[in-house]
matplotlib code that plots the C-alpha trace (Angstrom):
import matplotlib.pyplot as plt

x = [-32.7, -35.4, -37.2, -40.5, -39.3, -40.1, -37.2, -37.5, -37.7, -34.0, -32.8, -34.6, -33.2, -29.8, -30.1, -31.4, -28.6, -25.8, -26.9, -25.1, -21.8, -19.6, -21.7, -20.2, -21.7, -21.4, -24.1, -26.6, -25.7, -28.6, -28.9, -31.9, -33.5, -37.2, -39.0, -42.4, -43.0, -45.3, -48.0, -47.8, -46.0, -43.3, -39.8, -37.2, -33.6, -30.5, -27.9, -24.7, -22.7, -24.4, -21.9, -24.5, -26.2, -28.4, -26.9, -28.1, -30.4, -29.7, -26.1, -24.6]
y = [43.2, 41.0, 42.5, 42.4, 44.6, 48.3, 50.8, 53.2, 57.0, 57.3, 54.4, 56.0, 59.5, 58.0, 56.2, 59.3, 61.7, 59.2, 58.0, 60.8, 59.7, 62.0, 61.9, 61.0, 59.8, 63.5, 64.4, 62.3, 63.7, 65.3, 69.1, 69.9, 69.0, 68.8, 68.9, 69.7, 72.4, 72.3, 73.9, 71.4, 73.7, 72.2, 73.7, 73.2, 74.1, 74.1, 71.8, 73.5, 70.7, 70.8, 71.3, 73.0, 76.0, 78.6, 82.0, 85.2, 86.8, 90.2, 90.3, 90.1]
z = [36.0, 34.4, 31.4, 33.1, 36.1, 35.4, 36.1, 38.9, 38.3, 39.4, 37.0, 34.1, 35.0, 35.2, 31.9, 30.1, 31.5, 30.7, 27.3, 25.3, 23.8, 25.9, 29.1, 32.5, 35.8, 37.0, 34.4, 36.4, 39.8, 41.7, 41.2, 43.4, 46.8, 47.0, 50.4, 51.7, 54.2, 57.2, 55.3, 52.5, 50.0, 47.9, 48.3, 45.7, 46.5, 44.2, 45.9, 47.0, 45.5, 42.0, 39.2, 37.0, 38.7, 37.5, 37.0, 38.8, 36.2, 37.6, 36.5, 33.0]

ax = plt.figure().add_subplot(projection="3d")
ax.plot(x, y, z, "-o")
ax.set_aspect("equal")
plt.show()
């Protein structure tokens, strides 16, 4: 990639998430899906295939 060409958001995200010494490609895998509803509201869903998922805050 030429120096003058800016990186895309996805390229920057990938570079940031894989720059740690022991990181892997799995660290840069998508974890959420973002969509827009009919009324214009933004919906954010945790992907079923995400390796890192939030825990249920109602359990210990």
